[in-house]
ZAMARGU-4260 file (C-alpha; in steps of 0.2 Angstrom, whole numbers, plus 5000, padded with zeros to 4 digits):
<rodrens>
0) 4922/5026/5074 | 4915/5016/5060 | 4928/5020/5046 | 4920/5010/5033 | 4903/5020/5036
5) 4913/5035/5031 | 4917/5027/5014 | 4899/5022/5012 | 4893/5040/5016 | 4905/5048/5003
10) 4893/5057/4991 | 4898/5061/4973 | 4900/5080/4969 | 4908/5077/4951 | 4905/5064/4937
15) 4922/5056/4939 | 4931/5047/4954 | 4950/5044/4957 | 4957/5033/4971 | 4975/5038/4974
20) 4988/5027/4984 | 5000/5036/4995 | 5017/5028/5000 | 5028/5025/4985 | 5015/5032/4973
25) 5012/5051/4979 | 5027/5051/4991 | 5044/5044/4989 | 5043/5036/5006 | 5041/5017/5003
30) 5060/5013/5002 | 5064/5025/5016 | 5051/5017/5028 | 5055/4999/5024 | 5074/5000/5024
35) 5075/5012/5039 | 5061/5007/5050 | 5052/4991/5046 | 5067/4980/5043 | 5078/4986/5057
40) 5063/4984/5069 | 5059/4967/5062 | 5077/4961/5065 | 5077/4968/5083 | 5060/4962/5088
45) 5061/4944/5081 | 5080/4942/5086 | 5086/4940/5068 | 5103/4948/5070 | 5113/4932/5065
50) 5104/4932/5048 | 5101/4951/5046 | 5108/4951/5028 | 5097/4938/5022 | 5082/4946/5031
55) 5085/4963/5022 | 5087/4955/5005 | 5071/4945/5007 | 5061/4959/5015 | 5066/4971/5002
60) 5061/4959/4988 | 5044/4956/4996 | 5040/4974/5000 | 5048/4984/4986 | 5054/4974/4971
65) 5041/4961/4968 | 5023/4957/4964 | 5020/4959/4983 | 5025/4977/4984 | 5013/4988/4993
70) 5004/4974/5002 | 4998/4977/5020 | 5012/4975/5033 | 5004/4959/5041 | 5002/4948/5026
75) 5019/4955/5020 | 5028/4949/5035 | 5020/4932/5033 | 5027/4931/5016 | 5044/4937/5021
80) 5046/4923/5034 | 5038/4910/5021 | 5053/4914/5009 | 5066/4914/5023 | 5060/4897/5029
85) 5064/4890/5011 | 5081/4898/5010 | 5095/4885/5013 | 5107/4898/5020 | 5094/4902/5034
90) 5092/4884/5039 | 5111/4881/5040 | 5112/4895/5053 | 5100/4886/5065 | 5091/4902/5068
95) 5073/4899/5074 | 5060/4910/5064 | 5045/4916/5073 | 5028/4907/5072 | 5017/4915/5060
100) 5002/4903/5061 | 4993/4914/5074 | 4995/4930/5063 | 4989/4920/5048 | 4973/4915/5057
105) 4969/4933/5062 | 4973/4939/5044 | 4961/4925/5037 | 4946/4932/5048 | 4950/4951/5047
110) 4949/4964/5033 | 4954/4979/5043 | 4972/4974/5046 | 4978/4987/5057 | 4986/4989/5075
115) 4969/4993/5083 | 4961/4977/5076 | 4976/4967/5081 | 4976/4974/5098 | 4958/4970/5101
120) 4961/4952/5095 | 4977/4950/5106 | 4966/4954/5121 | 4954/4941/5117 | 4966/4928/5111
125) 4982/4929/5121 | 4998/4923/5112 | 5016/4929/5114 | 5019/4927/5095 | 5005/4940/5092
130) 5011/4951/5106 | 5028/4952/5098 | 5021/4956/5081 | 5010/4970/5088 | 5025/4977/5098
135) 5035/4977/5081 | 5021/4986/5072 | 5018/4999/5085 | 5036/5003/5087 | 5037/5006/5068
140) 5022/5018/5068 | 5030/5027/5083 | 5047/5029/5075 | 5040/5034/5058 | 5029/5047/5066
145) 5044/5054/5076 | 5057/5055/5062 | 5049/5055/5044 | 5046/5073/5040 | 5050/5083/5025
150) 5048/5069/5012 | 5040/5078/4997 | 5028/5071/4984 | 5036/5065/4968 | 5039/5079/4955
155) 5023/5081/4944 | 5012/5072/4958 | 5006/5088/4967 | 5002/5096/4950 | 4993/5081/4944
160) 4983/5079/4960 | 4978/5097/4959 | 4972/5094/4941 | 4962/5078/4946 | 4953/5087/4960
165) 4947/5100/4947 | 4938/5087/4937 | 4935/5072/4949 | 4930/5067/4967 | 4945/5059/4974
170) 4950/5049/4990 | 4967/5042/4997 | 4967/5023/4995 | 4980/5016/5006 | 4986/5002/5018
175) 4996/5015/5028 | 4989/5019/5045 | 4977/5034/5044 | 4987/5044/5057 | 5003/5044/5045
180) 4993/5048/5030 | 4984/5063/5037 | 5000/5070/5044 | 5010/5068/5027 | 4996/5075/5016
185) 4993/5089/5028 | 5012/5093/5029 | 5013/5096/5010 | 4997/5105/5009 | 4988/5093/4998
190) 4975/5085/5010 | 4962/5098/5004 | 4963/5091/4987 | 4955/5074/4992 | 4938/5071/5000
195) 4943/5057/5011 | 4959/5049/5017 | 4956/5030/5019 | 4970/5020/5027 | 4971/5002/5034
200) 4958/5006/5047 | 4945/5007/5033 | 4948/4989/5026 | 4956/4983/5011 | 4959/4994/4995
205) 4946/4984/4986 | 4934/4989/5000 | 4939/5007/4999 | 4934/5007/4981 | 4918/4996/4983
210) 4911/5007/4997 | 4917/5024/4992 | 4914/5023/4973 | 4907/5008/4966 | 4889/5011/4960
215) 4890/5029/4963 | 4899/5032/4947 | 4899/5023/4930 | 4914/5010/4931 | 4923/5019/4917
220) 4923/5035/4927 | 4932/5027/4941 | 4951/5026/4941 | 4963/5019/4954 | 4981/5027/4954
225) 4994/5016/4962 | 5012/5009/4961 | 5008/4991/4968 | 4998/4976/4962 | 4987/4978/4977
230) 4981/4994/4969 | 4978/4985/4952 | 4968/4972/4962 | 4957/4985/4970 | 4953/4991/4952
235) 4950/4974/4945 | 4940/4968/4960 | 4928/4982/4956 | 4929/4981/4937 | 4936/4999/4936
240) 4951/5007/4928 | 4969/5007/4934 | 4983/5019/4931 | 5000/5012/4936 | 5014/5023/4943
245) 5029/5013/4938 | 5041/5009/4952 | 5058/5018/4947 | 5048/5029/4934 | 5037/5038/4946
250) 5041/5056/4940 | 5038/5050/4922 | 5022/5041/4927 | 5015/5057/4935 | 5020/5067/4920
255) 5011/5055/4908 | 4995/5055/4919 | 4995/5074/4919 | 4999/5076/4901 | 4990/5062/4892
260) 4982/5048/4902 | 4970/5058/4913 | 4963/5066/4897 | 4960/5049/4890 | 4951/5045/4906
265) 4940/5060/4905 | 4936/5057/4887 | 4932/5038/4889 | 4946/5032/4879 | 4957/5025/4893
270) 4951/5007/4894 | 4957/4995/4881 | 4974/4995/4872 | 4980/5011/4881 | 4977/5004/4898
275) 4983/4986/4893 | 5000/4993/4887 | 5003/5002/4903 | 4999/4987/4913 | 5012/4976/4903
280) 5025/4989/4908 | 5020/4989/4926 | 5020/4971/4928 | 5037/4969/4920 | 5044/4980/4933
285) 5038/4968/4947 | 5044/4950/4946 | 5036/4936/4955 | 5052/4925/4958 | 5066/4930/4970
290) 5083/4933/4962 | 5091/4920/4973 | 5079/4906/4966 | 5085/4910/4948
</rodrens>
């Protein structure tokens, strides 16, 4: 299936468009998935038990508490090991970290950073390091599919998405695998509020907006809603609007969007000081420097 063609074929039915992120934005699943699935599987598959505490601290910083929050799992794991390699405490243990060079090479030449694409690449370019990364990623997907159920949307999110759907075309814009996205949105009865669910198989978030909305609506009638810098980048890459769901203030953020910000979007008064002030608050919540380097 050509997933990006589905985005290109998406046709406007309303005057406005909203791209909505999922994990950590609509659903309170980001910490759960990272802490209970991604990290334990990473420690196991890469044999990092002697430095498990350092791995957890570094992994959580990259994926939850920094400017890297929400990045696709493959660039994220590269960043985790880059930071671990610089930590003196890791070097002192003598633990050998996995070779990320083959993964970097794949990332640099592929935009659809998902298991399907990596699986095809591994068949054409056999490499044990890549095989282990794929096994880790597939294991995470399998366990999340089996165990993660009943995690409801943040309070105010469902109500706000319903309101958005009344006035704007909308799609899910995410780097989560499509299978998990469809399952979670359907489980909570909000899948029919969006016209399309785009995951990592559809390319980057910037590509989701470029193919699904750019040129089909005026730029100031397109808004990306998300909790991570990658969502902001998708908006900036396409010169459209961005509404931040502030990490740690998700319920408040959805309430503000429902009560105030979405009205500004519809009236054309969102871009400028109003958006800029929200971005300052958002970026202040996501540091670039790890706490152990201060």
